[in-house]
N, C-alpha and C positions, 0 to 999 in steps of 0.2 A: 608549440603544438606539433606533434608528429604528423607525417603525411597520412598515416592510417587512423588518426584520431578523427572523430566526427566533425565535419565542417558545419553541419546543421544540427540544431536541437529542436526538432519540430514540435515536441511536446511543451516547449518552454518559450520559444520566440520564433518570429517569422524571419529574423535575421540569420545570416550565416557567417561563420568565421572567415576572414579574409585578410591578406597582408595589407596593412594600411599604415605605412610609416609617415612621419611628419612631412617629408619632402613631397610626397604625392597627395596627401590629404589637405595640407595647408592651402595650396593654390585653389582647390575646389571650394573650401570654406571662404576664402577671401573673395572669390568671384561672387559667391552667393550673398555674402554680406554687402558688397558694393551694389549689387543689383537691388538690394533692399534699403539703400541709402546710407550705408556706413561710410564714414570718412576714416580711412586707414592711413596712418603715417608711420613710416619706418625711420629708424635712427633718430628718434625724438624722445628725449628724456623728460620725465615729469620732475620739475625742480622743487615744487612745493604745492601744498593744498591748504585751503582754509575753508572751514565750514561756518555756516550761519543758520538762522532759523528757516530759510527758504531754499538752501541748496549748497553746492560745493563749487569753489573756484579753484581750478587747477592751473598753475603756471607751468608751461612747458617751454622747451627750446624753440618751438614753432609758434608760440603765442599763448594767450589765455583762453581757457575753455570754462564755460559756466554750465552746470547741469544740476538737476534736482538730487541725483544720487551718483556715487562713484563706485565702480567695481574695481578693486585692486587685484589684478591678475598678473602681477609683475614678478612672480616667481620667488624662489627661496632667497635670492639675494636682493630682492626689491626693497625699496626704502619707504614705501607708503605705510606699511604696518608700523614701523617705528615712529613715523611722523604723527600717527593718530594715537600713540601711546599704548599699543597692544604688545605685551610680552609673549614669548613662546617658551615651552619647556619640553625636555626630552633628553635623549642620550647625546644629542649634539652630533658633531661630525665624526663618522666612523672611518671613512676612507676618502681619499682623493683620487680622481681618475682623469686620465686623458682619454677623450673619446674621439675616434677617427671614423670617417666614412672612407672606405677604400674601394677600389675597383680591382678585382682579381678573378680569374677564371678558376674556380674551385671545383669544377664539375668532375674531375677525376678523383677528388677526395670526398666530397659531400654528395652522396648518391640519392639521398632522400631529402625532400623539402621539410623544413621545420622553422618555427619562429626563432628559436634560440638554440645555439650549439655551445655546450660547455666542454672545454678541452682540459684534460688532466690525465695524470697517470692512474692506472686502475687501482682502486682502493685508496687513493690519496687525495690531497687537496687539489682543487681546480686551479689552473694557472691562467685562465682567460676564457673568453667566449666570443662567438660571432653571432650577431643579430641580423637576420635576413632583412633585406630591403626589397621594395617592389620593383625597382629597376634591375634589369638583368646584370648579374656579376657585381652588384653593389652590396657591401656588407658594412655593418656597424661593428666596431671593435673598441672595447674599453680596456685600458691597462692601468692598474694601480701605480701611483708614482709618488715619490717624495719631492722630486724636483722635475722641472720641465724636460721634455725629451726633444732633441733636434730631430728633424724628419728622418735622417739617415739612421739614427739610433732606433727610432720607432720602427722603421722598415725592417731592420735586422730582427727586432723582437717579433714583429708580425710574421716574418718568414719562419722564425723558430716555432711559433705557435702553429702555423700551417703545417710545418714538417717537411716542406719542400722549398727549393729555391725558385719560386715562381715570380713572374712579373707582378708587382704590386704598385698601384698608383694611389696617392693620397688625394681624395676629392675634397675633404673638409676636415677640420679639427676644432676641438673646443675642450675646455676643462670643466669638470663638475665635481661636486662633493656629494657623497652618499651620507646622508644625515638622517636623524630621527628627531623631529620636533613638531609639536602641534601648538597653534596659537591659543592663548588663554581665552580669547574672544574672537568671533568671526565678524562682529559688527562693532563699529564705533560711530554712533550718530548716523550720518548719511553715507558712511563708507563701509563696504563689505569686502572681506578677503575671500578669494576664490582660488582653488588649485594649490600650487606649491607655495603661494603666499600665505595660505592658511595652514598647510600641513605638508610634511615631507617625510619620506621613509624610503627604504631600499626598493629597487625597481622590480621586485619579485611579482610575477603575475600581471605586470602592466597595471597595477592598481593605482599608480600615480596618475596616469592619463585618464583611466576610467573614472576615478574619483573626481578629477577636475571637471570632466564633462557632466558628471552627476551633480556636482556643486552648482554649476551654471544652470543646469536644467531645473534644479530645485528652486533657485533664486529668481530665474527669469520670469516665470509666470506670476510670481508673487509681486515683483516690481511692476509688471504690467498692470496687475489688478489695482495696485495702489496708485500708480500714475494716472490711470484712467478713472479713478474715483470709485471703483467698485469694492475696495477693501480698506480697512483701517491700517494705519502704519504698523500697528501691533502684529499684523500678519508677517512682517519682515523679521520679527524676532524669532519666528519659527524656523528660519533658515539655520541659524546657529543651533537651535534646540534639536533639529533633526540631523544635521550634517556633522556636528562636532563629535557626537558619540561614535559615529561611523569612523571618523578619522582616528580617534583614540584606539578603537578596536583594530583597525588596519595597521596602525603604527606598531603594535605588539606583534600582530600576526605576520607581517612582512619581514620583520627582523628574524623571527624563527624560521620562516620559509627560506629566506636567503641563506641562512646558516646551513640549513639542510641541503639545499641545492648545490652549494659549493663545498660541502663537506664530504666525508667518506661514506655517508649513509643518506643519499638523496631520497630514498624511499620513505624517510621520516618526515618529509615535507608535510606540514599540517594544513596547507592552504587548499581549499576547494574553490578554484577561481570562478566557477559557474555560480556557486552559492554567494560568493563575495560580490559579484556583479549584479545578479538577478534576485538574490534572496535577502536584501537589506530590509530591515524593519524599523520604521520610525515610531517612536513613542512606546517601545517595548523594552522590557528589562534586558533581553538579549538582542543585540544588534543583528546577529545572524541566527536564524531559526534552525529548526531541525531539517528543513528542506526548502527547496526553491518555491514550490507551490504552497502558498499560505492560505488557500481557500478563501481569498478575497477578504481577509481580515483588514480592518482599518489600519492604515500605516504600512501596508505591504503593497508590493507591485501587483497590479491587476493581472490575474492569470491569463495566459495566452490562449486564444481561440482563433481558429481559421474562420473568417467570415467572407464569403463570396470571393475566395482566392486571396484575401488580404489578412494580415494579422490584425487582431483587435486593437493593438497599440497604434495602428495607423489612424484610428479615430481620435486619438488624444493629442491635441497640439495647441488649439487656440481658445478652448472653452472647457467648462466642465461637461462631462458626458454621463448621462444616466443610462445604465444598462439594465434591462429587465427581461424577463422570460417570455414565453409564448403567450401567457395570459396577462401581460402587462399593459393592455391598452390604456387603462386609467393612468398609469404612470407616464405614458407618452403624452397624453392630454395634459397632465399636470406640468410636465417639463415645459410645455408651450406657454405656461403662465408664469414661469420663473425666468428672470433675465439671466443671460449668460450660461444657460444650460441647453444642451442638445440631448435628445433621447434616441436610443437605438434598441429595438426589440430583437433579442437574440433567439434565433430559431436553430438551436444546436443541441445535440444530444448530450454534450459534455457540460452544459450550463449548470445542471444540478450538482454534478460531481466537483467541478473546479471552482464554482462560486458558492457552493454550499447554501443554495437558495432554492426555494420552490419556483414554480413558473410564474407566480404573481409577486415575487420578491424583486428588489431593486438594489443596485449599488451605484453610488456616485463616485466617479473617477476624476481626479484632478488633471490639469493639462500635462503634468509630467508623468502620468500613467500610474499614480499611486491612489489607492482607495482612500476616500475621504469620509464616507458615510455609507451605511447600508440599512435596508429595511427588510425584515424577515418576511413580511407579507404586505397586504394592501390595507392601509389605515382608512378611517372614515373620511379624512380630508387629505388625500395624497399631495395636493399642491402645497398646503400649509406645512405638511411634514417635510417636504422637499425644500421649501423655502427656509425652514428652520435649520435644516442640515447645511445648506449653503451658507447661511449667515454665521453658523457656528464655526465654519472654516475661515471665512473672510474677515470676521470680526471676533477674534479669539479674546 
């Protein structure tokens, strides 16, 4: 994203674009997880897993762990997917890269801030690129390779890509494969695949990281509902039903986007990153609709509204939320009679336009911010209607 591109999309989300590389985000997430009781172990491989009717036993290098369910987020090279007998299909490995984090002062060369700089001759194929990092003077640099590069050889290539004989320090390095594959299934009994363990494609548009977060967001509230006895196990089958079509669509789209970005005609890039992130549709024939705002159709992301200085999505996290218009007093009373539902009456001029409902209509939003059910008006027994809507979601 270029410096002059909009950092905020106030019509679509309360969030703003910001530089958030793994080295700066991961410590924040780890701290938050530990504060909530997570046991995080580094350098510990999962050696084997075994399922039974009551749970999963995972044998790791640090001991045995027993749980009701297991989320396999062990990446493209992870072994859990194969252990549970899930195959994957696609184009396979396209290229192999060496990825480096370097420290170099490029201020004389790069005058404008952007997420990703592609370097190449005018009108020709790109020869490499720099990924901005949050830390000053830190850059990610990936180079295609057939065999490993010694540090000095890499530094020579890095300086050639920079175009000047500058001081370059290697901070970290790793190898990775650009591949295109999607797992045949995202669930095997009590084991669920998330992120690169479930799907992998070129890094165009940061859709790998975004999709991994969306996978986890989709699955987490469903697992919580089942574990706490509020939903049937069948709810967990909707994770694959909703997320796998997205993965298949992105596998195709990112391949075409990456080819355009690194080819002679980058303007042919078919990806609309905003639509891909905010405009996904569950249960619809087309995964990505004609636009981001879907007028609160079931299976789409709830449209953004500003409410008392907050985005409406700040309301969605630990329960279902029933949104209703200015004349929705009866819906608010009904929500108080249905377990696991909070109600919020929206006093906003954009309610009718963005939610396509009258002032006495209502929409039920899942904890992940997606619309689960809607009512065009007030029925004779709103509590019964709402209860039926919740049960239809939790007990499919």
